[in-house]
C-alpha positions in Angstrom: 155.7 81.1 72.1 153.0 83.4 71.3 150.0 84.1 72.7 148.2 81.1 70.2 150.9 78.6 71.3 152.9 78.9 68.0 156.7 78.5 68.3 160.0 78.3 66.7 162.8 76.1 67.4 166.7 77.0 66.3 169.6 74.9 66.4 173.2 75.1 64.8 173.8 72.7 61.8 177.3 71.4 60.7 178.7 72.1 57.0 174.9 72.5 56.0 175.6 76.5 55.2 178.5 75.5 53.4 181.1 76.6 56.1 181.4 75.0 59.6 178.3 75.4 61.7 175.3 77.6 60.7 172.0 78.5 62.5 168.9 77.1 61.4 165.3 77.2 62.7 161.7 75.9 61.8 158.2 77.5 62.6 155.5 75.5 64.2 151.5 76.1 64.8 150.5 75.5 68.3 149.5 71.7 67.3 152.8 71.0 66.4 152.6 71.0 63.0 155.4 72.9 60.5 154.7 76.3 59.1 157.0 76.1 56.1 160.5 74.6 55.9 163.5 74.8 58.1 165.4 78.1 57.0 169.0 79.2 57.3 169.3 82.1 60.0 172.6 83.7 59.5 173.7 85.7 56.8 177.3 85.5 56.9 178.4 81.8 56.7 182.2 82.1 56.6 183.9 80.1 59.5 181.2 79.4 62.1 177.8 80.3 63.7 176.7 78.4 66.9 174.9 78.4 70.4 171.6 80.0 68.9 168.6 81.5 71.4 165.4 82.7 70.6 162.5 84.6 71.8 159.1 85.5 70.7 156.6 88.3 71.5 152.9 87.9 72.1 152.1 88.4 68.3 154.6 85.7 67.1 157.3 88.0 66.0 160.9 86.7 67.0 164.5 87.5 67.1 167.3 84.9 67.0 170.8 85.7 68.5 173.9 83.6 68.4 177.8 83.8 68.4 179.9 84.1 65.3 183.5 83.1 64.5 186.1 85.9 63.3 183.1 88.3 62.0 183.0 91.2 64.5 186.4 92.7 64.6 189.2 91.6 62.1 192.1 93.3 64.1 190.9 91.7 67.0 190.1 88.6 65.5 193.5 88.3 64.1 195.0 88.1 67.6 193.1 85.3 68.6 189.7 87.1 70.1 187.4 85.3 67.8 183.7 85.4 68.5 181.2 88.3 69.0 177.4 87.9 69.3 175.1 88.7 66.2 171.1 88.6 66.0 168.4 88.6 63.1 164.5 89.9 63.8 161.8 88.0 62.0 158.2 89.1 61.5 155.4 86.7 62.6 154.9 85.4 59.2 158.7 84.3 58.8 160.3 87.0 56.8 163.2 88.7 57.7 162.8 92.5 59.8 166.1 94.0 58.6 169.4 92.5 58.2 171.6 90.7 60.7 173.3 92.9 63.0 176.2 93.3 65.6 175.4 93.2 69.4 178.5 93.5 71.5 180.1 97.1 71.0 182.9 95.8 72.8 184.9 93.6 70.7 188.2 92.6 72.2 188.5 89.2 72.8 185.5 87.0 73.1 181.7 87.6 73.4 180.0 84.3 73.7 177.0 82.2 74.8 174.0 84.9 73.9 170.6 84.4 75.4 167.6 86.6 74.3 164.5 87.5 75.9 161.7 89.6 74.4 158.2 91.2 76.1 154.9 91.1 74.9 155.3 94.1 72.8 158.5 93.1 71.0 161.1 94.8 73.0 164.0 92.8 73.6 167.3 92.0 75.9 170.3 90.1 74.7 173.0 89.2 77.5 176.3 87.1 76.8 179.5 86.7 78.6 182.7 88.8 77.5 186.2 88.0 78.0 188.4 90.4 79.8 185.7 93.3 79.9 185.0 93.8 83.2 188.7 93.6 84.3 189.0 90.0 85.3 188.0 86.8 83.3 184.3 86.6 81.8 181.8 89.1 82.9 178.0 89.1 82.1 176.8 91.9 79.9 173.7 92.7 78.4 172.0 95.1 75.5 168.3 96.2 75.5 166.4 96.7 72.0 163.3 98.8 71.1 160.8 96.6 69.2 161.9 98.2 66.0 165.5 96.9 66.3 167.1 100.1 67.8 169.2 100.6 70.8 167.4 101.4 74.1 170.8 102.5 75.7 174.4 101.1 75.8 175.5 97.6 76.6 175.9 97.2 80.3 177.6 95.0 83.1 175.0 92.9 84.9 177.3 91.1 87.5 178.9 93.4 90.3 180.9 91.0 91.7 183.8 90.5 89.1 186.4 88.2 90.9 187.3 85.1 89.0 184.7 84.4 86.3 180.8 84.7 85.4 179.7 82.7 83.0 176.6 81.0 81.1 173.7 83.8 81.2 170.2 83.0 80.8 168.0 85.8 80.4 163.9 86.0 80.9 161.3 88.7 80.6 157.8 89.2 81.7 155.0 90.9 79.5 155.6 94.5 80.4 159.4 94.2 80.0 160.7 93.5 83.4 163.7 91.0 83.2 166.2 88.7 85.2 169.3 87.4 83.7 171.0 84.3 86.0 174.5 82.9 85.5 177.2 81.1 87.2 179.6 82.6 89.4 181.8 82.1 92.3 180.4 81.1 95.5 182.0 79.9 98.9 182.9 76.9 96.9 183.5 76.8 93.1 180.4 77.9 91.1 177.3 79.0 92.4 174.3 80.5 90.6 173.5 84.3 90.8 170.6 86.4 89.8 169.7 89.9 89.3 166.4 91.6 88.4 165.8 94.6 86.3 162.7 96.8 85.8 161.5 97.3 82.2 163.3 100.8 82.0 166.6 98.9 82.2 167.2 100.2 85.8 168.4 97.2 88.3 165.9 96.3 91.3 168.7 95.6 93.5 171.9 94.0 93.6 172.9 90.4 92.3 171.9 87.6 95.1 173.0 83.9 95.4 170.1 81.5 94.1 171.5 78.1 95.5 171.6 77.4 99.2 173.6 74.3 98.9 176.9 75.5 98.0 179.4 72.4 98.3 181.0 71.9 94.7 179.5 73.1 91.7 176.2 74.4 90.6 176.3 75.9 87.1 174.5 75.7 83.8 171.8 77.9 84.4 168.3 78.3 82.9 165.8 80.9 83.8 162.0 81.3 82.7 159.3 84.1 83.4 155.6 84.1 82.9 153.7 87.2 82.0 153.4 88.3 85.7 156.8 88.1 86.4 157.0 85.2 88.7 160.0 83.3 87.8 162.1 79.7 87.9 165.5 79.4 87.7 167.0 75.7 87.4 170.7 74.4 87.2 172.9 71.1 87.9 174.3 70.5 91.1 177.5 68.3 91.4 177.3 65.7 94.3 174.6 67.2 96.3 171.5 64.6 95.7 172.7 62.2 98.4 175.8 63.0 101.0 175.1 59.6 102.8 177.0 57.3 100.4 180.1 56.7 99.0 181.6 59.4 96.3 181.5 56.7 93.7 178.1 55.3 94.5 176.5 58.8 94.0 175.1 60.4 90.9 177.6 62.8 89.3 175.2 65.9 88.9 171.2 66.6 89.3 169.1 69.2 88.6 167.7 71.5 90.8 165.6 74.8 90.8 164.1 77.7 92.8 161.0 79.6 92.6 160.5 83.2 92.8 157.5 85.5 93.0 156.3 88.0 90.8 159.1 90.2 88.6 156.4 92.9 88.9 155.9 92.8 92.3 158.6 94.6 94.6 159.3 94.0 98.1 159.3 97.3 100.0 160.7 96.7 103.8 160.2 98.9 106.7 161.8 99.0 109.9 161.0 101.1 113.1 163.2 101.0 116.3 161.8 102.9 119.3 162.1 102.4 123.3 159.2 102.2 125.7 160.3 104.8 128.0 162.7 107.9 128.0 164.5 108.9 130.1 165.3 105.5 131.7 166.6 105.0 135.4 170.2 103.4 135.4 169.7 99.7 136.9 166.0 99.4 135.2 165.1 97.3 132.8 163.4 98.7 129.3 162.1 97.3 126.0 163.7 98.0 122.7 160.8 97.4 119.9 161.6 96.2 116.5 158.7 96.9 114.2 159.2 95.0 110.5 156.6 95.6 107.9 156.8 94.7 104.0 155.1 97.5 102.1 155.3 96.0 98.8 153.4 94.0 96.7 155.5 91.1 96.4 156.5 88.5 99.5 159.8 89.3 100.9 161.9 86.0 101.2 164.9 85.3 103.6 164.6 88.2 105.7 167.5 89.2 108.3 167.5 91.8 110.9 170.5 93.1 112.8 170.3 94.8 116.1 173.7 95.9 117.3 173.1 96.8 121.1 174.6 100.4 122.2 177.1 100.4 124.8 176.0 100.5 128.6 172.9 97.9 128.3 172.7 94.5 128.8 170.6 92.0 127.3 167.9 90.0 129.1 165.7 88.5 126.6 163.4 88.9 123.7 160.3 87.8 122.1 161.1 86.6 118.9 159.7 83.0 118.6 156.5 84.3 119.4 156.4 86.7 116.2 157.9 83.9 113.9 161.5 85.0 114.3 164.7 83.2 115.0 167.4 85.6 117.5 170.6 84.7 118.4 172.9 87.2 120.4 176.7 87.3 118.8 179.2 89.9 120.4 176.3 92.1 121.5 174.3 92.0 118.5 171.2 90.8 118.2 170.9 88.9 114.4 167.5 87.3 113.9 166.0 85.7 110.9 162.6 84.6 109.7 161.6 82.7 106.3 159.2 85.4 104.7 157.6 88.4 105.3 153.9 88.7 103.5 152.6 91.8 101.9 151.2 94.0 104.2 152.5 91.9 107.0 154.1 93.5 110.2 155.8 91.9 113.0 157.4 92.9 116.5 160.4 91.9 118.1 160.4 93.2 121.7 164.1 93.1 123.4 164.5 93.5 127.0 167.6 95.2 127.9 168.8 96.7 131.5 170.7 100.4 131.4 174.1 100.1 133.2 175.3 103.3 132.9 174.2 106.9 132.9 174.0 108.9 129.7 172.9 108.7 126.1 172.4 105.3 124.6 172.1 105.3 120.4 172.3 102.5 118.1 170.7 101.7 114.4 168.9 98.5 113.2 168.8 97.3 109.8 166.4 94.8 108.0 167.1 93.4 104.8 165.7 90.5 102.2 167.0 88.2 99.9 165.2 90.2 97.4 167.0 93.7 97.2 164.5 96.5 96.8 164.1 99.5 94.1 166.8 101.9 95.1 164.7 104.4 96.1 163.1 102.1 98.9 165.8 101.5 100.9 166.4 104.0 103.3 163.3 103.0 105.7 165.0 99.4 106.0 166.9 100.9 108.8 166.0 102.9 112.1 167.8 104.7 114.9 166.8 105.2 118.3 168.2 107.5 121.3 167.3 106.9 124.9 168.9 108.9 127.9 169.7 107.0 131.1 169.5 109.1 134.2 170.4 108.6 137.8 168.2 107.1 140.3 166.0 109.2 142.8 165.9 108.6 146.6 162.6 108.0 148.9 160.9 111.1 150.2 161.5 110.1 154.0 165.2 110.8 154.0 167.2 110.8 157.2 169.8 113.6 157.8 169.1 117.0 159.8 165.4 117.2 159.7 162.2 114.7 159.1 159.9 114.5 156.2 159.4 118.7 156.8 163.2 120.0 157.1 163.9 123.3 158.4 162.0 126.1 157.5 158.1 126.9 157.8 155.9 127.1 154.9 158.2 128.7 152.5 160.0 130.9 154.9 162.8 130.6 157.3 160.6 131.4 160.5 159.5 129.2 163.1 156.2 127.5 163.2 154.3 124.2 162.8 156.6 123.1 160.4 159.8 124.7 161.7 162.9 123.1 162.6 162.7 123.9 166.5 163.2 121.3 168.9 160.3 118.8 169.7 158.2 119.4 166.5 156.6 116.7 165.3 158.0 116.7 162.1 160.8 119.0 162.5 164.6 118.3 161.9 165.6 118.8 165.8 166.2 116.5 168.6 163.3 113.9 169.4 161.5 114.7 165.6 159.2 111.4 165.1 161.0 111.1 161.8 164.7 111.9 162.5 167.1 110.8 165.0 168.5 112.8 167.9 171.9 113.5 166.1 170.3 114.4 162.9 172.1 111.8 161.2 170.4 109.1 158.6 170.6 106.1 160.6 174.2 105.9 160.8 174.9 106.4 157.3 177.7 109.4 157.7 176.9 111.1 154.8 175.4 111.3 151.0 175.2 112.9 147.7 172.0 114.5 146.3 171.4 116.3 143.1 168.0 118.0 142.4 166.9 120.2 139.6 164.4 122.9 140.2 163.2 125.3 137.4 166.6 124.6 135.5 168.7 125.4 138.5 170.7 122.1 140.3 170.8 122.2 144.0 173.5 120.1 145.4 174.3 118.8 148.8 177.6 117.1 149.1 178.9 114.2 151.0 180.2 111.0 150.4 180.7 107.3 151.5 178.7 105.2 153.9 175.9 103.0 152.7 175.0 105.5 149.8 178.1 104.9 147.4 177.4 104.1 144.1 174.5 105.1 142.1 172.3 105.5 145.8 171.3 108.8 146.8 170.0 110.4 149.7 167.9 113.8 148.8 167.6 116.3 151.8 164.5 118.3 150.7 163.2 121.6 152.1 159.3 121.5 152.6 159.0 124.2 150.0 161.0 122.1 147.3 158.8 119.1 148.1 155.7 120.9 147.8 157.2 122.5 144.4 157.9 119.0 143.1 154.9 117.1 144.6 152.8 115.5 141.4 155.8 115.8 139.1 156.7 112.5 137.4 160.7 112.3 138.6 163.3 114.1 139.8 165.9 115.1 137.0 169.1 114.2 138.2 
């Protein structure tokens, strides 16, 4: 239909052109009155021409495509490969714009079931199913054309999955030339409905994706339509889906279902930031991974999935996904989260609390995806990685052992003085010191291990066993080390 509402209808007619089936059409005004009389479309009338499909631009120019028997390749046809795709362009007044032409360049086996779409300026795309061309049974192929009828590139394979058979394509296009192709192919149970979007220049706007959510039995015979802005809807027939509560013999055989999609001209641009709330982290402590998801495109993202395989060396504690509109579940150390949509410009944050179990470096990557595949140049920001350092726990200031708080040595010197280790000093490490026992041992703990990093050098006091086994450490710090470290946020262990 053109912008004024004028339209045209095409059909196949038996024996009217003098040989089997032929393609006929009739033009109409917006009010439904006929413009002229019905006319024969195909120039070649031998054998049969069938399955017409038609598209019209904003000014009323149109193109009709069909499948023709025993016309495209005499050699191949003699081996039983009969059908090819042909088309004829017309001006708005109904006169032919050139001759009928062969669409498919691959002529081996059958090319059938054409579907055509046209943008506002008259550029058009024809899609069809081709036998054996993709290496298996049938695959979906398409060819872009300029408004003058010249090829815009070579024919191309649409489906990325080539197992079994992909059939019955349907194509629709927006005013600017962006288009979508839908077809039936293998899902988890027999046929399902798949689709793939393309930009106006023919580059894919992502990969193919499954349309139907109910996959039991058949979903097939697809049809797609698109408005000028790129919003589109896909319809199909689904077998035995309408009512699972009644016996098979009481159920209707097939019903029609549909799915709406937003803006062909609008693209999803997901972005994921993964960050920790502290680094380094002390072993045994809890810390938080924040997963910040946003949609920077101009189209709504649907069926969002976020996967975060937790690194080795942490234990999952909790997450606040529900508050952010997500549904998360932990499976085999991977946190899998989902939400139905992410609006344009929307940002959400999931905070995941974990416990650091082991000393060392923790590294992992999270990935964010949506049902609508993104423009290829925008997918690298769908994943992000984070590295977190886990360090050993530090001891308290008032350690036991030989010496109290101010252990042997005076003010940064080894001489005796107020802070020396001589006997009787209030803070000394000798016998009778207020902060130490008479023997200089640590409250009955026989020994300990301490590692203190100062100005890049490690001082190690070695011992073992007692109450300080495992990750607990007792630090023996001279006064001058205490004063150097005073005010620093932590000891590097």
